[in-house]
C-alpha positions as CSV (number, residue, x, y, z in Angstrom):
1,X,0.0,0.0,0.0
2,X,1.0,3.6,-0.4
3,X,2.0,5.4,2.8
4,X,1.5,9.1,2.3
5,X,3.3,9.9,5.5
6,X,6.7,8.9,4.0
7,X,6.2,10.4,0.5
8,X,4.7,13.7,-0.6
9,X,5.6,17.2,-1.4
10,X,7.0,17.8,2.1
11,X,9.5,15.0,1.8
12,X,10.8,15.9,-1.6
13,X,14.2,17.4,-2.2
14,X,14.3,21.1,-3.0
15,X,15.1,20.5,-6.6
16,X,12.1,18.3,-7.0
17,X,9.8,20.8,-5.4
18,X,11.2,23.5,-7.8
19,X,10.6,21.2,-10.8
20,X,7.0,20.5,-9.7
21,X,6.4,24.2,-9.2
22,X,7.8,25.0,-12.7
23,X,5.8,22.3,-14.3
24,X,2.6,23.6,-12.7
25,X,3.4,27.2,-13.9
26,X,4.0,25.9,-17.4
27,X,0.7,24.0,-17.3
28,X,-1.2,27.1,-16.1
29,X,0.5,29.3,-18.8
30,X,-0.3,26.7,-21.5
31,X,-3.9,26.7,-20.4
32,X,-4.1,30.5,-20.4
33,X,-2.8,30.8,-24.0
34,X,-5.7,30.9,-26.4
35,X,-4.8,29.2,-29.7
36,X,-5.9,30.9,-32.9
37,X,-8.4,29.1,-35.1
38,X,-6.9,27.4,-38.1
39,X,-7.8,29.1,-41.3
40,X,-7.8,27.0,-44.5
41,X,-6.5,23.9,-42.8
42,X,-5.7,20.9,-44.8
43,X,-8.2,21.8,-47.5
44,X,-6.4,25.2,-48.0
45,X,-4.5,26.5,-51.0
46,X,-1.1,24.8,-50.3
47,X,-1.5,21.0,-50.2
48,X,2.2,20.3,-49.4
49,X,1.9,22.4,-46.2
50,X,-1.1,20.7,-44.8
51,X,-0.5,17.1,-45.9
52,X,-3.2,17.0,-48.6
53,X,-1.1,14.6,-50.7
54,X,-2.8,11.9,-48.6
55,X,-6.5,12.1,-47.8
56,X,-8.5,9.1,-46.6
57,X,-5.7,6.7,-47.4
58,X,-5.4,7.9,-51.1
59,X,-2.1,9.3,-52.1
60,X,-2.3,12.1,-54.7
61,X,0.6,12.9,-57.1
62,X,0.6,16.6,-57.9
């Protein structure tokens, strides 16, 4: 069984605590960033950029 009295944030070395704090800050920052909507997408004007040479398993030679 897991004994929470011997492991946990209080018993971690300082470097591990800093790493956990940095990871939490990165997660919060990534959640706060609003990603722009994709315009055009894979059906856009440049097929090589969006991977249109293969759609639904059919390769297209252009």
